[in-house]
Every structure is written in structure tokens, then in C-alpha cells.
C-alpha positions in Angstrom: -0.1 0.1 0.0 1.2 3.7 -1.1 0.7 5.0 2.9 3.1 2.6 3.9 5.6 3.5 1.7 5.2 6.8 1.8 4.1 9.9 -1.0 4.2 9.3 -4.3 6.9 11.4 -5.6 5.1 11.3 -9.3 8.4 10.2 -10.6 9.1 6.9 -12.5 9.4 3.8 -10.1 11.5 1.7 -13.1 15.1 2.3 -14.0 14.6 1.0 -18.0 16.7 1.5 -21.1 13.8 3.7 -22.2 13.1 6.6 -20.0 14.6 9.8 -20.5 17.8 11.3 -19.3 15.7 13.6 -17.4 14.4 11.1 -15.4 17.2 9.1 -14.7 18.7 12.1 -13.2 15.5 12.9 -11.1 15.6 9.0 -10.3 19.2 9.3 -8.7 18.2 12.0 -6.9 15.5 10.3 -5.4 17.8 7.5 -4.3 20.5 9.3 -3.2 17.9 11.5 -0.9 16.0 8.6 0.4 12.4 10.0 -1.4 12.6 7.0 -4.0 11.1 4.2 -1.8 11.5 1.7 -4.5 13.2 1.2 -7.8 12.8 -2.0 -10.3 16.1 -2.1 -12.3 17.9 -4.4 -14.1 21.3 -6.5 -12.0 23.2 -4.1 -14.8 21.7 -1.2 -13.5 22.1 -1.1 -10.2 25.9 -2.2 -10.8 27.0 0.6 -12.9 24.7 4.4 -13.4 22.7 3.1 -9.9 26.1 2.1 -7.6 27.2 4.6 -5.8 23.5 6.5 -5.2 22.7 3.3 -3.9 25.4 3.0 -1.4 25.1 6.5 -0.5 21.0 5.9 0.4 23.0 3.1 2.5 25.5 4.9 4.0 23.1 7.9 5.0 20.8 5.5 6.8 18.0 5.3 3.7 18.4 2.5 2.8 16.1 -0.7 4.0 16.0 -3.8 2.2 17.4 -4.8 -1.3 15.2 -7.4 -3.2 16.1 -9.6 -6.2 13.8 -11.8 -8.1 14.5 -14.7 -10.0 17.4 -15.0 -7.6 18.2 -18.5 -9.1 19.6 -16.6 -12.1 22.8 -15.3 -9.7 23.6 -19.5 -9.8 22.5 -20.7 -13.3 23.1 -17.2 -15.5 25.5 -15.3 -12.9 28.5 -17.4 -14.0 28.8 -16.8 -18.0 25.3 -15.3 -19.4 24.6 -11.9 -16.9 27.8 -12.1 -14.3 25.9 -9.1 -13.0 23.7 -11.2 -11.2 26.4 -12.5 -9.4 28.3 -8.5 -9.0 24.9 -7.9 -6.8 26.2 -10.1 -3.8 29.1 -6.7 -4.0 26.9 -4.5 -4.2 24.2 -6.0 -0.7 28.1 -6.5 1.0 28.5 -2.5 0.2 25.3 -1.3 0.9 25.5 -3.4 4.6 29.1 -2.2 5.2 28.1 1.4 4.9 24.8 1.1 6.9 26.3 -1.5 9.5 28.6 1.6 10.0 25.7 4.1 11.0 24.7 1.5 12.7 21.9 0.6 10.8 20.9 -3.2 8.6 20.1 -3.2 4.8 18.1 -6.4 4.5 18.3 -8.8 1.0 15.2 -10.5 0.1 16.0 -13.3 -3.1 12.6 -14.5 -4.4 12.4 -17.1 -6.8 10.0 -20.1 -7.6 12.7 -22.3 -8.6 15.3 -23.0 -5.5 17.3 -25.8 -5.9 19.6 -27.2 -2.7 22.8 -26.2 -4.8 21.0 -22.2 -5.6 20.2 -22.1 -1.5 24.0 -22.7 -0.8 24.8 -20.3 -3.8 23.4 -18.1 -2.1 24.0 -18.2 1.1 27.6 -17.9 0.2 27.5 -14.5 -2.0 24.8 -12.7 0.9 24.7 -14.4 3.7 26.8 -12.4 6.4 28.9 -13.7 8.9 26.9 -14.8 12.3 23.6 -14.8 10.5 21.4 -17.0 8.9 19.2 -17.4 6.1 15.6 -17.5 6.5 14.4 -19.7 4.1 10.8 -19.6 2.5 9.3 -22.3 0.4 6.0 -22.4 -1.1 5.8 -25.2 -2.5 3.5 -25.8 -5.4 2.9 -27.1 -8.1 1.7 -23.8 -10.3 0.0 -23.9 -13.4 0.5 -22.9 -17.0 -0.8 -20.6 -18.0 -3.5 -21.3 -21.1 -5.1 -19.2 -23.5 -8.1 -19.5 -25.7 -8.8 -17.9 -28.5 -12.0 -17.7 -30.4 -12.8 -15.6 -33.2 -15.9 -14.8 -32.5 -18.7 -12.4 -34.7 -19.2 -9.1 -33.3 -22.7 -9.7 -32.4 -21.9 -12.5 -30.5 -19.0 -11.3 -28.6 -20.3 -10.1 -25.2 -21.8 -13.7 -24.7 -18.7 -15.2 -26.1 -17.1 -13.2 -23.2 -19.2 -14.1 -20.6 -19.0 -17.8 -22.0 -14.6 -18.1 -21.2 -15.6 -16.0 -18.0 -18.2 -18.8 -16.7 -15.6 -21.2 -17.6 -12.9 -20.1 -15.6 
């Protein structure tokens, strides 16, 4: 809920290749000032353009958590295809070191639906600080694959066809 995250700053919550330079500057300023409460970015962006603003926010006690979605890719892709996934471990350690110097902690939350035992060991080695432990939460269940149905209908039958599809769901 937005109320828990603070007021909406009116800018982008996502750093991507298509944003304009002015928006990039504004995001960096908000990160450094602790006003960018949520930012979604790639590992590559976190380790290049956003590295120092993120570290500055940690040092200024303005960074509470780093979430890494699809964290299994640190193990699966990190060594060859996208090494920046493994580079995130260094960024997390840097942020933790800066925050600890200021008397705070930075949590690292690793998210994935496909952790195996080997991947858990790799993530623990890379992201768990000495003296701390990794907390694992598993939702071990099979997720059904997404199914699509496409049907060509006449305009006059569109409404009834949509209602029929909704009922069958």
C-alpha cells in the first residue's frame, strides 16, 4: 500500500533503457535523498548508473532492503551469461558495510520460485553475512501453466462469448 511506502513522488518507479535522461537524473536524486521508496531495475543498472546512489543511500541510513527477484539466476546465469547477477552480492555487501557503519542493517530478500539445494547454497554463500543466518520460506506447490484460448467471433456474439469464457474460468 502506498501509504506505508510514503507519498507518491510522481516519478518513475522503474529504471529501464527507454527512460529519458532527465528522469534518470531525477531517480538518482530521489535515491540519494531517500525519497525513491521503491525502484525496479536490472542488475546491470544497479551495478553501473545506480551503484553509487544506492551505496550513498545505505551510508545515509536511507536504504532498508534490497530485493532480488528471480534470484536463482545468480546461480544459473551469473557465471557466464549475465555476470552482474553475481555482482549484486558485492553491492549488497557494500550497502551493508555502509549501513552498519551508521548503525543500521540492510536486509536482502532473494525471491524465486525455482530454488534447488545447490542454488540455496550459492545464494547463502554470496548474500548471507557472517554470524547471520538465511531464512528460507518455501511455497512448494506446482503452479499451473498459463493457458490461452483464442476464438474468432462475430461482433454480435462478442458479449456472450466473453461471458461464457469468464464462466468457464
